[in-house]
C-alpha positions as a Markdown table, in Angstrom:
| # | Residue | x | y | z |
|---|---|---|---|---|
| 1 | Met | 0.3 | 0.2 | -0.1 |
| 2 | Pro | 1.0 | 3.1 | -0.9 |
| 3 | Thr | 2.6 | 5.6 | 1.5 |
| 4 | Leu | 0.7 | 9.0 | 2.5 |
| 5 | Phe | 4.4 | 10.6 | 0.5 |
| 6 | Gln | 3.9 | 8.6 | -1.9 |
| 7 | Ile | 0.6 | 9.2 | -2.7 |
| 8 | Val | 1.4 | 13.4 | -2.5 |
| 9 | Ser | 4.3 | 13.1 | -4.7 |
| 10 | Arg | 2.0 | 11.2 | -7.4 |
| 11 | Ala | -0.4 | 13.9 | -7.1 |
| 12 | Cys | 2.2 | 16.9 | -7.8 |
| 13 | Ile | 3.8 | 15.4 | -10.6 |
| 14 | Gly | 0.6 | 14.7 | -12.1 |
| 15 | Leu | -0.5 | 18.5 | -11.9 |
| 16 | Ala | 2.4 | 19.4 | -12.7 |
| 17 | Ala | 2.4 | 17.9 | -15.5 |
| 18 | Thr | -1.0 | 19.2 | -16.5 |
| 19 | Val | 0.4 | 22.4 | -16.1 |
| 20 | Ser | 3.2 | 22.1 | -18.6 |
| 21 | Phe | 0.9 | 20.2 | -21.2 |
| 22 | Ala | -1.6 | 23.2 | -20.6 |
| 23 | Gly | 1.2 | 25.6 | -20.6 |
| 24 | Leu | 2.6 | 24.3 | -24.3 |
| 25 | Ala | -1.2 | 24.6 | -25.3 |
| 26 | Asp | -1.7 | 28.1 | -24.2 |
| 27 | Gln | 1.9 | 28.9 | -26.8 |
| 28 | Ser | 1.0 | 27.4 | -28.9 |
| 29 | Ala | -2.0 | 29.2 | -29.4 |
| 30 | Gln | -0.6 | 32.0 | -28.8 |
| 31 | Ala | 2.3 | 31.2 | -31.7 |
| 32 | Gln | -1.0 | 30.4 | -34.1 |
| 33 | Ser | -2.7 | 33.7 | -32.9 |
| 34 | Ala | 1.0 | 35.1 | -33.8 |
| 35 | Asn | 0.8 | 34.0 | -37.3 |
| 36 | Thr | -2.6 | 34.6 | -38.4 |
| 37 | Ser | -2.7 | 36.7 | -41.5 |
| 38 | Phe | -6.7 | 36.7 | -42.2 |
| 39 | Phe | -10.0 | 37.1 | -40.8 |
| 40 | Val | -13.7 | 37.9 | -41.0 |
| 41 | Thr | -14.3 | 39.6 | -38.2 |
| 42 | Ser | -16.6 | 38.3 | -35.5 |
| 43 | Thr | -18.9 | 41.1 | -35.2 |
| 44 | Gly | -19.6 | 44.4 | -37.6 |
| 45 | Ile | -19.0 | 47.4 | -36.5 |
| 46 | Gly | -22.9 | 48.5 | -36.0 |
| 47 | Asn | -23.4 | 51.1 | -37.7 |
| 48 | Gly | -24.2 | 49.6 | -40.6 |
| 49 | Ala | -21.8 | 50.2 | -43.9 |
| 50 | Asn | -20.9 | 53.7 | -42.4 |
| 51 | Leu | -17.8 | 52.2 | -41.3 |
| 52 | Gly | -16.0 | 55.7 | -41.0 |
| 53 | Gly | -14.2 | 55.4 | -44.3 |
| 54 | Leu | -11.8 | 53.1 | -45.0 |
| 55 | Ala | -9.5 | 54.7 | -42.6 |
| 56 | Gly | -12.4 | 53.9 | -40.3 |
| 57 | Ala | -12.3 | 50.0 | -41.2 |
| 58 | Asp | -8.6 | 49.4 | -41.0 |
| 59 | Asn | -8.8 | 50.5 | -37.5 |
| 60 | Tyr | -11.4 | 47.8 | -36.9 |
| 61 | Cys | -9.4 | 45.3 | -38.4 |
| 62 | Gln | -5.7 | 46.8 | -36.2 |
| 63 | Thr | -8.0 | 46.7 | -32.9 |
| 64 | Leu | -9.4 | 43.2 | -33.0 |
| 65 | Ala | -6.5 | 41.8 | -34.0 |
| 66 | Gln | -4.6 | 43.6 | -31.7 |
| 67 | Ala | -7.1 | 41.6 | -29.1 |
| 68 | Ala | -6.3 | 38.7 | -30.5 |
| 69 | Gly | -3.0 | 38.4 | -30.0 |
| 70 | Ala | -1.9 | 39.3 | -34.0 |
| 71 | Gly | -1.3 | 43.1 | -33.5 |
| 72 | Ala | 2.2 | 43.1 | -34.7 |
| 73 | Lys | 1.1 | 43.3 | -38.4 |
| 74 | Thr | -0.1 | 45.9 | -39.8 |
| 75 | Trp | -3.8 | 45.2 | -41.1 |
| 76 | His | -6.6 | 46.6 | -43.9 |
| 77 | Ala | -10.7 | 45.6 | -44.8 |
| 78 | Tyr | -10.7 | 43.8 | -47.8 |
| 79 | Leu | -12.4 | 46.7 | -48.9 |
| 80 | Ser | -12.6 | 48.9 | -52.5 |
| 81 | Thr | -14.0 | 51.9 | -53.2 |
| 82 | Gln | -14.9 | 54.3 | -56.5 |
| 83 | Glu | -14.2 | 57.4 | -57.8 |
| 84 | Ala | -16.1 | 60.5 | -56.1 |
| 85 | Asp | -15.7 | 64.2 | -55.3 |
| 86 | Gly | -11.6 | 63.9 | -57.2 |
| 87 | Lys | -10.3 | 61.0 | -55.9 |
| 88 | Pro | -9.5 | 58.0 | -57.2 |
| 89 | Ala | -11.0 | 54.5 | -56.9 |
| 90 | Val | -9.1 | 52.0 | -54.4 |
| 91 | Asn | -9.1 | 48.9 | -55.5 |
| 92 | Ala | -9.3 | 46.4 | -52.5 |
| 93 | Arg | -6.9 | 43.6 | -54.1 |
| 94 | Asp | -3.8 | 46.0 | -54.3 |
| 95 | Arg | -4.4 | 46.8 | -50.0 |
| 96 | Ile | -4.2 | 43.6 | -48.7 |
| 97 | Gly | -0.7 | 43.1 | -49.6 |
| 98 | Lys | 1.1 | 39.8 | -51.5 |
| 99 | Gly | 0.1 | 37.3 | -49.3 |
| 100 | Pro | 0.9 | 33.9 | -47.8 |
| 101 | Trp | -2.0 | 34.4 | -46.1 |
| 102 | Gln | -3.5 | 32.0 | -43.5 |
| 103 | Asn | -6.1 | 31.6 | -40.6 |
| 104 | Ser | -6.0 | 31.1 | -36.8 |
| 105 | Lys | -5.2 | 27.7 | -37.2 |
| 106 | Gly | -2.4 | 27.7 | -39.1 |
| 107 | Val | -4.4 | 26.8 | -43.0 |
| 108 | Val | -3.5 | 28.6 | -45.7 |
| 109 | Ile | -5.9 | 30.8 | -47.9 |
| 110 | Ala | -4.3 | 32.0 | -50.8 |
| 111 | Lys | -0.3 | 32.3 | -51.4 |
| 112 | Asp | -0.8 | 35.4 | -53.4 |
| 113 | Val | -2.7 | 38.0 | -55.1 |
| 114 | Ala | -3.4 | 36.4 | -58.0 |
| 115 | Glu | -4.5 | 33.0 | -56.3 |
| 116 | Leu | -6.7 | 34.9 | -54.2 |
| 117 | His | -8.7 | 35.8 | -56.6 |
| 118 | Gly | -8.2 | 32.5 | -58.6 |
| 119 | Glu | -8.2 | 29.1 | -56.9 |
| 120 | Asn | -8.6 | 30.2 | -53.0 |
| 121 | Asn | -9.3 | 28.0 | -50.4 |
| 122 | Ile | -11.4 | 30.6 | -48.4 |
| 123 | Asn | -14.9 | 28.3 | -47.3 |
| 124 | Lys | -17.1 | 28.5 | -44.1 |
| 125 | Gln | -14.5 | 26.2 | -42.5 |
| 126 | Thr | -11.7 | 28.2 | -43.3 |
| 127 | Ala | -13.2 | 31.5 | -43.2 |
| 128 | Leu | -12.3 | 32.1 | -39.6 |
| 129 | Thr | -12.9 | 35.0 | -37.4 |
| 130 | Glu | -10.4 | 36.9 | -35.6 |
| 131 | Lys | -11.2 | 34.4 | -32.3 |
| 132 | Gly | -10.5 | 31.0 | -34.2 |
| 133 | Glu | -14.9 | 30.5 | -34.6 |
| 134 | Val | -16.2 | 28.9 | -37.6 |
| 135 | Asn | -18.5 | 32.2 | -39.3 |
| 136 | Asn | -22.0 | 31.5 | -39.1 |
| 137 | Gly | -23.5 | 30.1 | -43.2 |
| 138 | Leu | -27.1 | 29.8 | -45.2 |
| 139 | Gly | -28.8 | 26.9 | -43.1 |
| 140 | Asp | -27.3 | 28.7 | -39.4 |
| 141 | Thr | -29.4 | 30.9 | -37.2 |
| 142 | Pro | -28.5 | 33.4 | -38.3 |
| 143 | Asn | -26.9 | 33.7 | -41.0 |
| 144 | Arg | -24.4 | 35.8 | -41.2 |
| 145 | His | -22.4 | 35.1 | -44.0 |
| 146 | Asp | -22.6 | 38.2 | -46.0 |
| 147 | Val | -19.1 | 40.5 | -45.4 |
| 148 | Leu | -18.5 | 43.8 | -47.1 |
| 149 | Thr | -15.8 | 44.2 | -49.8 |
| 150 | Gly | -17.4 | 46.5 | -52.2 |
| 151 | Ser | -15.2 | 45.1 | -54.9 |
| 152 | Gln | -15.8 | 43.4 | -58.6 |
| 153 | Ala | -14.5 | 39.2 | -58.4 |
| 154 | Asp | -10.9 | 40.5 | -59.6 |
| 155 | Gly | -10.8 | 42.5 | -56.7 |
| 156 | Thr | -11.2 | 46.1 | -58.5 |
| 157 | Ala | -13.3 | 49.3 | -57.6 |
| 158 | Phe | -16.5 | 49.7 | -59.5 |
| 159 | Pro | -16.5 | 52.0 | -62.3 |
| 160 | Ala | -18.1 | 55.7 | -60.4 |
| 161 | Gly | -22.0 | 55.8 | -60.5 |
| 162 | Glu | -24.3 | 52.7 | -60.0 |
| 163 | Asp | -23.1 | 53.1 | -55.7 |
| 164 | Arg | -21.3 | 49.7 | -54.9 |
| 165 | Thr | -19.6 | 51.2 | -51.7 |
| 166 | Cys | -22.6 | 52.8 | -49.6 |
| 167 | Lys | -21.1 | 56.3 | -50.6 |
| 168 | Asn | -17.7 | 55.2 | -50.0 |
| 169 | Trp | -18.5 | 53.6 | -46.5 |
| 170 | Thr | -19.3 | 56.4 | -45.3 |
| 171 | Ser | -24.0 | 56.2 | -45.2 |
| 172 | Ser | -25.8 | 53.9 | -42.8 |
| 173 | Thr | -29.0 | 54.9 | -44.9 |
| 174 | Gln | -28.6 | 55.4 | -48.7 |
| 175 | Gly | -27.4 | 53.2 | -51.0 |
| 176 | Ala | -25.8 | 49.9 | -51.7 |
| 177 | Ala | -22.6 | 47.6 | -51.0 |
| 178 | Met | -21.7 | 44.8 | -52.9 |
| 179 | Leu | -21.0 | 41.4 | -50.8 |
| 180 | Gly | -19.3 | 38.0 | -50.8 |
| 181 | His | -20.4 | 34.8 | -49.0 |
| 182 | Ser | -18.0 | 33.9 | -46.3 |
| 183 | Asp | -19.5 | 29.9 | -46.8 |
| 184 | Arg | -19.3 | 30.3 | -50.6 |
| 185 | Asn | -23.0 | 29.3 | -50.4 |
| 186 | Gly | -26.2 | 30.8 | -51.1 |
| 187 | Thr | -30.0 | 31.4 | -53.3 |
| 188 | Pro | -28.6 | 29.7 | -56.3 |
| 189 | Ser | -27.3 | 32.5 | -58.4 |
| 190 | Pro | -24.0 | 32.6 | -61.3 |
| 191 | Thr | -22.4 | 34.3 | -57.9 |
| 192 | Met | -23.9 | 32.2 | -55.4 |
| 193 | Asn | -20.1 | 31.0 | -54.3 |
| 194 | Ser | -18.0 | 34.1 | -54.8 |
| 195 | Trp | -16.5 | 35.0 | -51.7 |
| 196 | Asn | -16.2 | 38.8 | -52.7 |
| 197 | Ala | -18.8 | 39.7 | -55.2 |
| 198 | Ser | -22.0 | 37.5 | -54.7 |
| 199 | His | -24.8 | 40.6 | -54.9 |
| 200 | Pro | -25.8 | 43.7 | -52.9 |
| 201 | Ser | -26.8 | 44.7 | -49.9 |
| 202 | Arg | -30.9 | 46.4 | -50.0 |
| 203 | Gly | -33.8 | 47.2 | -47.8 |
| 204 | Pro | -36.1 | 49.1 | -45.9 |
| 205 | Asp | -33.8 | 51.7 | -44.5 |
| 206 | Gly | -31.7 | 52.3 | -47.8 |
| 207 | Gly | -29.5 | 49.2 | -48.4 |
| 208 | Cys | -26.6 | 50.1 | -46.0 |
| 209 | Ser | -28.0 | 50.1 | -42.3 |
| 210 | Gln | -27.5 | 47.8 | -40.0 |
| 211 | Lys | -30.9 | 47.1 | -40.2 |
| 212 | Asp | -30.4 | 46.2 | -44.1 |
| 213 | Leu | -27.6 | 43.8 | -44.1 |
| 214 | Val | -28.7 | 41.8 | -41.2 |
| 215 | Ser | -31.9 | 41.3 | -43.6 |
| 216 | Thr | -29.9 | 39.5 | -46.5 |
| 217 | Gly | -28.1 | 37.1 | -44.3 |
| 218 | Gly | -25.1 | 39.7 | -43.1 |
| 219 | Ala | -24.3 | 41.8 | -39.7 |
| 220 | Gly | -21.7 | 44.2 | -41.6 |
| 221 | Leu | -18.8 | 42.1 | -40.5 |
| 222 | Leu | -15.0 | 42.4 | -43.5 |
| 223 | Tyr | -12.6 | 40.9 | -44.8 |
| 224 | Cys | -9.1 | 41.9 | -42.8 |
| 225 | Phe | -5.9 | 41.2 | -43.6 |
| 226 | Ala | -2.4 | 41.4 | -42.7 |
| 227 | Ala | -0.5 | 44.1 | -45.4 |
| 228 | Asn | 2.4 | 43.0 | -44.4 |
């Protein structure tokens, strides 16, 4: 029969091993977070498609990345803007660096800009949030697969004229924003599988309000990419 000393010693050894494994697991999670270079925001800013322009959207990506342990990188939102008020258009594909990009689990979603806009690896299981969680898609309650992009399928801006950026991300009332499906799924249409150019926003408030974005299966979410 083991003595009291032996029982206590074994318990201490077991506790030390548990703590050690937990520490290693925590270090591994931190390392994965630090290496993250792509995520879908877990929540929207909350003011519809009024993001405070590109600067406001970029700041939001940076803030979420910082909270998730990946703030050492420079983060940009995957958004285009249209030519307006004497300012040239901005292409989302030109703002996100050269790649490769990977999610919080270390899965590469694209090795470069060309692959990102071609045969990429974005789908429901890989388009994770900054917290490493799967974002709700078609069939989930609530569906939140609509992601703001304001972009054409090749990552370039739409021509001036018909609004596809909710007035360059400053409107929460009238306008429309192009949306992508983070789960690559949707109502049958030629673009339902597009991650960045599936359909424009719409709704009773004019197309750009938080209520409008929620009504079509979104929440004002963004794609965030590490640009360096």
